[in-house]
N, C-alpha and C positions, 0 to 999 in steps of 0.2 A: 504494500499500499504506499503510495507516495504521500509524503507529509510536506506541507508548505509552512514557511515561516510565518509567525503571527504578524509580522510587519507587512507582509503581502497584502493583508486585509486593508491596511491604510492606503496602499497604492490603489487597490480596487475602489475603495470608497471615494477617493479623490478623482479617479478617472471616470467612474460610472455615475456617481451621484454628486460630485463636487463638494464633498464633505471632507474637512481636514480635521484630524484628531491627533493629539499628542501620543507619542510612543508609549508612554506609561499607561494611558487610557486603553490603548489598543492591546497591550499586554494584559492588563487586568480583565478586559472583556474576553480576550482569547483564553485566559486560564479559566474563567468561569464557564465558557462554552466547552472547553476541553473536559472539564469535570462532569458537565451535564451529558455530553454525548458519549463519554467513555473513550475518547481518542487518545489512549494511552498504550504504551507498551507495558505489559505486565507479565509476570511469571507465576504459575501455579505450582505449589509444592505439596507433596505428601509429607506430613511430619508425624513421627511416632515418638512418644515419650512416656514416662511413668509419672503418675500422680504423686504429689508430695503427701506423705502420710500425716504430716502435722496439721496442715490447713486445707487439704484436698484442692490444691492449686497446681497450676502448670506454668513453668517458665517458657515463654514463647521466644522464638528468635527475634533479633532486633529488626529484621526486614518485614515483619508481619503487618499488613495493612488491614486485613480483615480475615475472619475465620468463616468458612462455609459450613463446615459440619464437624461434629465431634462424635466419635464412635468408640465402643469398647472393643476389646480383642475377641470377644465371644459372640456367638449367635444368639438371637432371641428365641429360645424354645421353652416349652412348658416344663418347668422344673418341679411344679406341684401338681399332682393329680389325685383323684380319689381312689384310683385302683392300683397304684404302685408307689413304693416308698422312694424309688429312685427317679421319679419323674416320668414324663412321656418320652422315652428314648427314641420313639419312631419320629416324633416331631423334630428332635435333634438331628436324626439322620436326614430328614427332609430339608431342613434349613441348611445343613452342610452341603447337600447335593445342589440346592438352588444357588448357593454362593459359589460353588465350584463351576457352575455353568456361566455365571456372570463375571468371573474374575478377569477374563481377557477382553471384556467389551471396551473398557477405557483404562488408560494408564492412571487416571485419577480416581478410579472407583475405590472406595474404602469399604471393606467388608466389616461386618459386626453390627452390634445393636446401636441405633442412633440414640444419642444422649442429649437431653436439653441442657443448655448452658447459658450463662449471662456474661 
């Protein structure tokens, strides 16, 4: 994707509409538009870590801008049933089979149970 300089907008404003703006104003408007349309280069990472036992917190890397999802390392299966002390092992088998089928769909797919976070 070709990216133009913010100052190119000033040239177009002057040529097409006869409007002259200061460079600082053009940069400010450009940055606001850039944020709204998502015209950024970004990288997505998968990050795996352990939870701190003291306060149930996680230390994130310094380059994290936002978190898309938090998952556990285990699948969501029926651990409590009325007919077995060990849980519904068939649901664990089914969940693991489903995850095995989805694992190669996307490099950013995270297996495990989705956890709510703040």
